[in-house]
N, C-alpha and C positions, 0 to 999 in steps of 0.2 A: 088514336089507337091505344088499346090497352097493352100492357106489357107482353112482349113475346116471351113465352114460357119454355121451360125445359122440354115439355112434351112437344111443343112446336118444333124446337130445334132437333129433337130426336127423330121426328117425322121427316124433316129435311135430310138429316144424315142418312136415314134408311133409304130415302128416295134416290139420293144421288150417289151414295157410297155403299149401300147394302147393309145387311145385318152384320154385326160384329161376330167374329169367330171365337173371340176370347172373353167376352163380357156380356152380361145381360143388360141391354140398354134400358130395360124397365127398372133396373136397380138404382142404387145410389151412385151415380156416375159423375155428378157435378164437378167434383174435384179430382177426378182421374185424368191423367194426361191422355191426349188422343192416341199417342203411340201405344199406351197401355191398353187402350180399347181396341187396338188393331187397325187404326187408321193412319195411313202415311201421308206425306206431303201432297201427293197427287189427289187423294181423297179430300184433303183440306182445301186444295185449290178449287176443286169442283164445288165443295160446300160454299166457299167464298163467292163463287160465281152465282150459285143458286140464291144465296142471301141477297146479293145485288139485284138479281132478277125478280125475286119475290117481294122484297121489302124496299128496294130502292136505296139501300145504304151499303156503303163499302166497309168491309171488315177484311183486312189483309190476312191471308193464310198464315203469314209469319207471326201474326199477333195471336193466333188461336193456339192456346196451350191446353185448355180444359174446356169442357162444355159449359161449366159455370162461368168461367172468365169470358168465353165467347158470347154467352147470353148477356152478360153485363155490357160488353162492347156494342152489341146489337141494340140493346135498349137505350144506351147513351146516345148512339148515333140517331136512332129514331126520335128520341126526345129533342135532340139538337136540331133536327130537321123540322120538327113541329113548332119550335119556339119562334 
C-alpha cells in the first residue's frame, strides 16, 4: 500500500468527527494540535476506531497529538504490518 496521506486522514476526520468549526481542514494543519482544530478526545477515540476499521492498524487516541504525527504513526504501523 502506498503511504496514507494527509488528505486521506482529513477525509476520515470529516467522516467520523465532522468539519472543524475553528480551522480550515484544507489548510496547513499537519502541525496543529487536534484540540486547536476543535477535536476533543471523543473525536479522537472515534478516529482511532475508524483507522483500525479502515486500515487494520491500531493508533491509540492518546498518541494522536497532531494530524502530521498521527499520519506518521499510521504509516509506520502499516509499514510494520507489511514487512
